[in-house]
ROVO-239461 format. One record per atom (N, C-alpha, C): residue in one letter; x, y, z. Coordinates in steps of 0.05 Angstrom, whole numbers, padded with zeros to 5 digits, always signed. Example, Ala and Ser with C-alpha at 12.3 -4.5 7.8 and 13.67 -1.06 7.14 Angstrom:
2
a+00264-00114+00156;a+00246-00090+00156;a+00264-00066+00156;s+00257-00045+00142;s+00273-00021+00143;s+00258+00001+00157;
END
This chain:
176
m+01334+02187+01536;m+01337+02225+01548;m+01329+02203+01575;l+01313+02197+01577;l+01304+02179+01611;l+01329+02168+01630;l+01338+02139+01608;l+01353+02121+01612;l+01377+02134+01618;k+01392+02166+01605;k+01419+02169+01613;k+01409+02190+01631;l+01393+02196+01640;l+01388+02226+01666;l+01394+02197+01683;s+01377+02169+01700;s+01387+02153+01713;s+01409+02140+01713;s+01422+02135+01690;s+01454+02126+01706;s+01453+02143+01715;i+01459+02177+01699;i+01476+02194+01715;i+01469+02196+01749;l+01439+02191+01754;l+01430+02191+01782;l+01448+02175+01792;c+01442+02143+01779;c+01463+02125+01803;c+01485+02125+01809;v+01514+02140+01778;v+01517+02135+01794;v+01541+02155+01810;v+01515+02180+01808;v+01520+02201+01829;v+01513+02186+01859;a+01494+02168+01865;a+01481+02161+01894;a+01511+02139+01894;l+01524+02129+01869;l+01544+02105+01874;l+01560+02121+01891;a+01572+02146+01874;a+01592+02165+01887;a+01589+02178+01915;a+01571+02179+01921;a+01554+02188+01951;a+01562+02167+01971;v+01567+02149+01964;v+01565+02131+01982;v+01600+02112+01981;a+01605+02116+01978;a+01643+02116+01971;a+01661+02117+01993;a+01678+02105+01991;a+01692+02092+02017;a+01713+02122+02015;p+01715+02131+02043;p+01732+02153+02037;p+01770+02145+02036;k+01775+02156+02021;k+01787+02161+02006;k+01825+02179+02020;p+01847+02170+02011;p+01865+02187+02032;p+01876+02204+02016;g+01873+02220+02036;g+01865+02255+02022;g+01845+02266+02033;e+01824+02248+02039;e+01796+02259+02049;e+01788+02255+02078;r+01770+02272+02084;r+01764+02272+02120;r+01741+02244+02110;a+01753+02240+02145;a+01738+02210+02149;a+01708+02216+02164;p+01689+02212+02153;p+01658+02223+02163;p+01669+02217+02201;d+01651+02229+02212;d+01650+02225+02242;d+01617+02206+02249;f+01632+02192+02272;f+01605+02172+02266;f+01611+02168+02302;s+01589+02159+02312;s+01584+02150+02344;s+01575+02114+02343;l+01595+02101+02354;l+01575+02079+02361;l+01580+02066+02388;a+01566+02050+02402;a+01570+02043+02424;a+01590+02013+02429;s+01601+02007+02450;s+01616+01981+02448;s+01596+01960+02462;i+01607+01931+02469;i+01596+01923+02482;i+01587+01918+02506;n+01608+01937+02521;n+01605+01948+02540;n+01577+01962+02542;g+01566+01979+02519;g+01545+01995+02527;g+01567+02032+02533;e+01591+02025+02525;e+01599+02056+02530;e+01606+02065+02501;s+01593+02096+02495;s+01598+02095+02471;s+01625+02119+02466;m+01623+02113+02430;m+01659+02121+02426;m+01635+02136+02403;r+01666+02166+02402;r+01659+02190+02381;r+01688+02186+02364;l+01686+02172+02338;l+01708+02185+02321;l+01716+02213+02324;s+01707+02230+02325;s+01716+02261+02327;s+01734+02255+02360;e+01730+02249+02375;e+01740+02260+02390;e+01761+02230+02403;a+01760+02205+02383;a+01784+02186+02390;a+01807+02206+02369;i+01808+02209+02350;i+01823+02232+02335;i+01838+02257+02349;s+01821+02258+02368;s+01835+02284+02379;s+01852+02285+02403;k+01861+02250+02405;k+01877+02244+02421;k+01901+02238+02410;g+01906+02233+02389;g+01918+02219+02370;g+01910+02215+02338;p+01916+02192+02327;p+01916+02185+02306;p+01902+02149+02310;v+01884+02145+02287;v+01858+02122+02297;v+01868+02098+02275;i+01863+02070+02284;i+01865+02057+02256;i+01837+02050+02266;l+01823+02043+02235;l+01799+02045+02238;l+01793+02002+02221;i+01776+01991+02232;i+01778+01971+02225;i+01760+01956+02219;a+01741+01954+02193;a+01717+01944+02193;a+01726+01907+02187;l+01701+01904+02204;l+01705+01867+02209;l+01685+01870+02182;r+01681+01846+02184;r+01647+01821+02171;r+01635+01819+02193;g+01639+01829+02222;g+01616+01813+02230;g+01593+01792+02231;y+01587+01784+02242;y+01565+01773+02234;y+01553+01752+02211;p+01566+01736+02193;p+01538+01733+02174;p+01540+01704+02167;g+01523+01701+02191;g+01525+01675+02199;g+01544+01660+02210;y+01565+01665+02208;y+01588+01653+02228;y+01609+01668+02237;q+01626+01662+02257;q+01651+01684+02265;q+01664+01680+02233;c+01669+01697+02231;c+01689+01704+02202;c+01710+01698+02206;p+01737+01674+02207;p+01754+01656+02209;p+01777+01685+02198;y+01774+01703+02188;y+01792+01721+02178;y+01801+01746+02188;c+01769+01747+02196;c+01769+01780+02218;c+01776+01767+02236;n+01787+01740+02242;n+01789+01729+02271;n+01828+01736+02267;r+01833+01724+02238;r+01865+01729+02237;r+01873+01759+02248;q+01862+01772+02237;q+01867+01790+02230;q+01869+01811+02260;v+01851+01808+02280;v+01839+01819+02297;v+01871+01802+02319;q+01868+01788+02312;q+01888+01761+02331;q+01918+01784+02326;d+01921+01784+02302;d+01957+01790+02283;d+01965+01822+02297;f+01938+01830+02307;f+01945+01869+02308;f+01943+01858+02336;m+01929+01861+02356;m+01935+01842+02382;m+01962+01835+02386;q+01972+01807+02370;q+01994+01803+02375;q+02021+01824+02373;h+02008+01840+02362;h+02023+01865+02352;h+02021+01890+02369;a+02007+01885+02393;a+02002+01917+02408;a+02017+01935+02413;q+02033+01928+02419;q+02052+01951+02437;q+02063+01953+02412;e+02060+01956+02385;e+02071+01977+02364;e+02042+01990+02361;f+02019+01987+02373;f+02002+02010+02374;f+01992+02029+02405;a+02017+02035+02407;a+02012+02043+02439;a+01998+02065+02433;s+02019+02078+02413;s+02008+02116+02410;s+01980+02119+02394;v+01962+02096+02383;v+01938+02096+02374;v+01922+02084+02388;t+01899+02102+02377;t+01877+02086+02387;t+01865+02065+02361;v+01860+02050+02360;v+01856+02017+02349;v+01819+02018+02349;i+01812+02012+02338;i+01777+02014+02330;i+01768+01983+02314;l+01750+01975+02321;l+01751+01945+02315;l+01718+01949+02309;v+01698+01955+02280;v+01662+01961+02282;v+01665+01934+02272;y+01634+01929+02290;y+01628+01893+02279;y+01611+01902+02274;p+01599+01892+02250;p+01575+01901+02239;p+01553+01882+02236;g+01524+01889+02231;g+01503+01866+02225;g+01478+01870+02234;p+01456+01857+02235;p+01432+01862+02245;p+01426+01871+02274;a+01413+01883+02289;a+01421+01894+02318;a+01408+01865+02332;a+01385+01850+02328;a+01383+01826+02338;a+01408+01818+02340;d+01408+01805+02363;d+01431+01789+02374;d+01469+01795+02360;l+01468+01832+02357;l+01490+01828+02348;l+01518+01829+02375;e+01506+01846+02392;e+01515+01838+02415;e+01527+01806+02427;k+01504+01803+02429;k+01514+01770+02436;k+01543+01750+02411;h+01534+01765+02392;h+01546+01756+02373;h+01582+01754+02377;a+01575+01793+02386;a+01605+01808+02390;a+01630+01795+02413;q+01607+01783+02424;q+01605+01777+02452;q+01629+01748+02454;e+01613+01727+02430;e+01622+01702+02417;e+01647+01722+02407;f+01655+01736+02394;f+01672+01736+02373;f+01709+01745+02392;t+01683+01759+02410;t+01721+01774+02429;t+01720+01739+02450;g+01708+01727+02454;g+01706+01705+02479;g+01717+01721+02503;d+01740+01707+02507;d+01753+01703+02528;d+01779+01728+02526;k+01786+01738+02509;k+01810+01755+02494;k+01800+01786+02511;p+01824+01789+02528;p+01826+01809+02536;p+01832+01824+02514;m+01823+01851+02512;m+01833+01877+02488;m+01856+01890+02506;p+01880+01901+02489;p+01893+01919+02502;p+01871+01947+02512;a+01882+01969+02524;a+01861+01986+02547;a+01858+02003+02502;n+01871+02012+02489;n+01879+02030+02478;n+01856+02005+02441;f+01845+01992+02445;f+01839+01971+02428;f+01798+01972+02440;h+01792+01982+02416;h+01755+01981+02425;h+01739+01965+02407;l+01718+01952+02410;l+01706+01934+02388;l+01673+01946+02390;l+01663+01959+02370;l+01643+01974+02369;l+01624+01966+02349;l+01595+01964+02371;l+01584+01947+02345;l+01569+01968+02327;d+01568+01962+02297;d+01543+01980+02273;d+01521+01961+02279;p+01492+01962+02289;p+01481+01948+02289;p+01452+01960+02261;d+01452+01946+02249;d+01437+01956+02225;d+01453+01968+02205;y+01481+01970+02212;y+01498+01976+02183;y+01499+02005+02186;r+01497+02029+02206;r+01500+02049+02200;r+01517+02065+02193;f+01536+02060+02210;f+01573+02057+02199;f+01576+02053+02166;t+01573+02025+02170;t+01576+02004+02146;t+01570+02027+02119;e+01549+02028+02126;e+01531+02047+02096;e+01541+02074+02095;l+01554+02086+02115;l+01569+02115+02118;l+01588+02119+02106;y+01595+02091+02106;y+01635+02090+02106;y+01628+02077+02069;g+01604+02069+02057;g+01612+02058+02041;g+01622+02037+02035;l+01621+02010+02060;l+01631+01982+02061;l+01599+01971+02053;r+01576+01973+02056;r+01562+01945+02063;r+01577+01923+02032;w+01572+01904+02042;w+01572+01889+02019;w+01545+01865+02029;d+01521+01876+02007;d+01499+01867+01998;d+01489+01848+01989;a+01498+01829+01998;a+01495+01805+01979;a+01498+01789+02004;k+01470+01753+02000;k+01473+01741+02011;k+01495+01727+02028;g+01495+01728+02047;g+01520+01714+02068;g+01544+01730+02073;e+01537+01764+02065;e+01555+01778+02068;e+01548+01795+02086;t+01567+01822+02101;t+01558+01841+02116;t+01569+01860+02102;a+01596+01871+02101;a+01610+01891+02096;a+01635+01885+02086;y+01653+01900+02076;y+01672+01902+02059;y+01695+01896+02082;p+01712+01884+02079;p+01729+01889+02101;p+01758+01904+02090;s+01756+01923+02114;s+01768+01953+02105;s+01790+01961+02138;t+01812+01979+02115;t+01814+01995+02140;t+01824+02002+02130;f+01828+02036+02155;f+01837+02071+02155;f+01858+02078+02175;l+01870+02087+02171;l+01897+02104+02196;l+01874+02136+02176;i+01878+02141+02206;i+01856+02172+02199;i+01884+02186+02223;d+01880+02213+02217;d+01903+02230+02224;d+01888+02248+02246;e+01902+02268+02260;e+01893+02277+02284;e+01866+02293+02271;k+01884+02302+02241;k+01854+02324+02232;k+01838+02311+02215;g+01828+02283+02224;g+01802+02270+02217;g+01812+02271+02182;i+01829+02274+02171;i+01840+02254+02158;i+01849+02233+02137;v+01845+02219+02134;v+01849+02191+02117;v+01876+02187+02105;s+01890+02182+02114;s+01919+02170+02113;s+01924+02142+02081;f+01911+02134+02103;f+01911+02109+02086;f+01886+02083+02089;a+01886+02070+02064;a+01847+02063+02059;a+01855+02040+02040;k+01842+02025+02061;k+01845+01988+02041;k+01824+01976+02041;v+01810+01978+02029;v+01769+01961+02016;v+01782+01935+02011;s+01778+01909+02020;s+01770+01885+02006;s+01752+01877+01998;t+01743+01877+01969;t+01722+01865+01959;t+01720+01836+01954;s+01744+01820+01969;s+01742+01789+01983;s+01742+01791+02009;h+01733+01763+02017;h+01746+01758+02050;h+01769+01767+02053;g+01786+01761+02037;g+01813+01762+02052;g+01826+01794+02030;g+01853+01792+02034;g+01868+01818+02019;g+01867+01839+02043;r+01858+01832+02070;r+01860+01847+02094;r+01889+01865+02098;t+01886+01883+02117;t+01904+01903+02127;t+01929+01883+02147;r+01947+01883+02146;r+01959+01869+02165;r+01977+01883+02179;a+01978+01873+02208;a+01977+01896+02227;a+02022+01910+02226;a+02043+01884+02216;a+02068+01893+02205;a+02059+01919+02179;e+02044+01919+02165;e+02036+01938+02143;e+02038+01967+02158;m+02017+01962+02182;m+01996+01990+02194;m+02021+02002+02207;a+02046+01983+02232;a+02057+01987+02230;a+02083+02007+02216;a+02081+01999+02203;a+02115+02002+02189;a+02104+02030+02173;m+02071+02041+02169;m+02057+02064+02172;m+02072+02080+02193;l+02059+02076+02216;l+02058+02096+02233;l+02080+02100+02238;k+02119+02090+02223;k+02135+02084+02238;k+02142+02114+02215;q+02128+02111+02197;q+02146+02134+02173;q+02130+02161+02187;k+02111+02165+02197;k+02098+02187+02205;k+02117+02206+02221;
END
């Protein structure tokens, strides 16, 4: 009986931290950018839809898949001019800002793109995206959140690849 009860509690605990699915409300959060400016999801969605991309951050190196995904979205920035694009860069608080600055390098980001820091995985855990394995940080994920805070698209990759492409997201926005 005790084993059965502990199994049920484990399932409930896992369900409590599952990533938001289409039709569900996106959990609100507030994170700071590498410039120290704070951004709250609820404020961003009050201005229109938000594309929320969880990156892997710095798992001991700059993730080449994250670099490619961000470059893809930046190359198609004109297709996202009417939305806010939030890129979340998770990792241990120590040196996170330094690693995020290395990630962005000298690439200028469009005004509606925001790279936010997730020190010690607060956002990552809130969204059920913590990839807690050696050399890992977060499951790379993309969400489209409407003005009411409802997720209309969610893609969580349990591998390094399988990322949402800019063309896929642009097509979804055209359907709205």
